[in-house]
C-alpha positions in Angstrom: 6.3 -59.9 79.3 2.8 -58.8 78.2 1.3 -61.4 80.6 3.3 -60.0 83.5 2.2 -56.4 82.7 -1.4 -57.5 82.3 -1.2 -59.3 85.7 0.4 -56.2 87.3 -2.4 -54.0 85.8 -5.1 -56.4 87.0 -3.6 -56.4 90.5 -3.4 -52.6 90.6 -7.0 -52.3 89.6 -8.0 -54.8 92.3 -6.1 -52.9 94.9 -7.7 -49.7 93.8 -11.2 -51.2 94.0 -10.4 -52.6 97.4 -9.3 -49.1 98.5 -12.5 -47.6 97.2 -14.6 -50.2 99.1 -12.6 -49.6 102.3 -13.1 -45.9 102.0 -16.8 -46.4 101.5 -17.0 -48.6 104.5 -15.1 -46.1 106.6 -17.4 -43.3 105.5 -20.5 -45.4 106.2 -19.3 -46.2 109.6 -18.5 -42.6 110.3 -22.0 -41.4 109.2 -23.7 -44.2 111.0 -22.1 -43.2 114.2 -22.7 -39.5 113.5 -26.4 -40.1 112.8 -26.8 -41.1 116.5 -26.5 -37.4 117.4 -29.6 -36.7 115.4 -31.5 -40.0 115.9 -34.3 -38.4 117.9 -35.0 -36.0 114.9 -34.1 -38.0 111.8 -34.4 -41.5 110.5 -31.2 -43.0 109.2 -32.5 -42.7 105.6 -33.3 -39.0 106.1 -29.9 -38.4 107.6 -28.2 -40.3 104.6 -30.1 -38.2 102.1 -29.1 -35.0 103.8 -25.4 -36.2 103.8 -25.7 -36.9 100.1 -27.1 -33.5 99.2 -25.0 -31.4 101.8 -22.3 -30.4 99.3 -24.8 -29.6 96.5 -27.0 -27.2 98.4 -28.4 -24.8 97.5 -29.9 -26.7 94.6 -33.3 -27.6 93.1 -35.5 -30.6 93.5 -34.2 -32.2 90.3 -30.6 -32.2 91.7 -31.9 -33.7 95.0 -33.5 -36.5 92.9 -30.3 -37.1 91.0 -28.2 -37.3 94.1 -30.5 -39.4 96.3 -32.2 -41.6 93.7 -35.6 -40.5 95.0 -38.5 -40.1 92.6 -40.0 -36.7 92.0 -42.7 -37.4 94.6 -40.2 -38.9 97.0 -37.8 -36.0 96.8 -40.7 -33.6 97.3 -42.0 -35.5 100.3 -38.5 -35.7 101.8 -38.0 -31.9 101.2 -41.3 -31.1 102.7 -40.5 -33.1 105.9 -37.1 -31.5 106.2 -38.7 -28.0 105.8 -41.3 -28.9 108.6 -38.4 -30.0 110.8 -36.6 -26.7 110.2 -33.7 -28.3 108.4 -34.3 -27.2 104.8 -35.6 -23.9 103.3 -37.6 -23.7 100.1 -37.3 -20.4 98.3 -38.5 -19.3 94.9 -35.7 -18.9 92.4 -35.4 -15.2 91.5 -34.4 -16.1 88.0 -37.0 -18.7 87.2 -40.3 -18.6 89.3 -41.1 -22.2 88.2 -38.0 -23.4 90.0 -37.5 -23.8 93.8 -34.2 -23.4 95.5 -33.6 -25.7 98.4 -31.0 -24.9 101.1 -30.1 -25.5 104.7 -31.5 -23.4 107.5 -28.7 -21.6 109.3 -29.0 -24.0 112.3 -28.9 -27.0 110.0 -25.9 -25.6 108.1 -24.1 -25.2 111.5 -24.8 -28.9 112.3 -23.6 -30.0 108.9 -20.5 -27.9 109.4 -19.9 -29.7 112.7 -20.3 -33.1 111.0 -17.8 -32.0 108.3 -15.3 -31.0 111.0 -15.7 -34.4 112.7 -15.3 -36.1 109.4 -12.1 -34.1 108.7 -10.7 -35.0 112.1 -11.5 -38.7 111.4 -9.7 -38.5 108.1 -6.7 -36.6 109.6 -6.3 -39.3 112.3 -5.7 -41.8 109.5 -2.5 -39.9 108.5 -1.1 -39.8 112.0 0.7 -43.1 111.4 2.0 -42.1 108.0 5.6 -41.1 107.2 6.3 -37.9 105.2 7.1 -40.1 102.2 3.9 -42.0 102.5 1.9 -38.8 102.8 3.6 -37.5 99.6 2.7 -40.7 97.8 -0.9 -40.5 99.0 -1.1 -36.9 98.1 0.1 -37.5 94.5 -2.2 -40.5 94.1 -5.2 -38.6 95.6 -4.6 -35.7 93.2 -4.7 -38.0 90.2 -7.8 -39.9 91.4 -9.6 -36.6 92.1 -8.7 -35.3 88.6 -10.0 -38.5 87.0 -13.2 -38.5 89.1 -13.9 -34.9 88.4 -13.7 -35.6 84.7 -16.4 -38.2 85.1 -18.9 -35.5 86.2 -18.5 -33.6 83.0 
């Protein structure tokens, strides 16, 4: 009986890992297609970095480094380029003058909000073919996964 339970647990983990990979592929495809709207302004890597930091802004350079994996110099160069393009703002932290707060310009924030809305529409379309029972199951599972993932950040 333990062998059966162990196999069921292994199969569940494999299905979960597959789901995570499929979600990652879906997100990458979405962002790859969305980048085309900005391809005359941004390289794919710059766009990807902006999408990585979009939910953390306003933040400091250290946080940008942590989210993007860029070195201190790389994050500084990236931020400088985005400031010159009118995408990011650099402002002195009123609490700590040694710290710099980085945020989107109003125009860039509007563009990011549009991307978020398109992403939300894409996600919503997935549920169009789900029954009410399936949506309830997905909702409960999503709640549990989000709780577990949130606990990893602490």
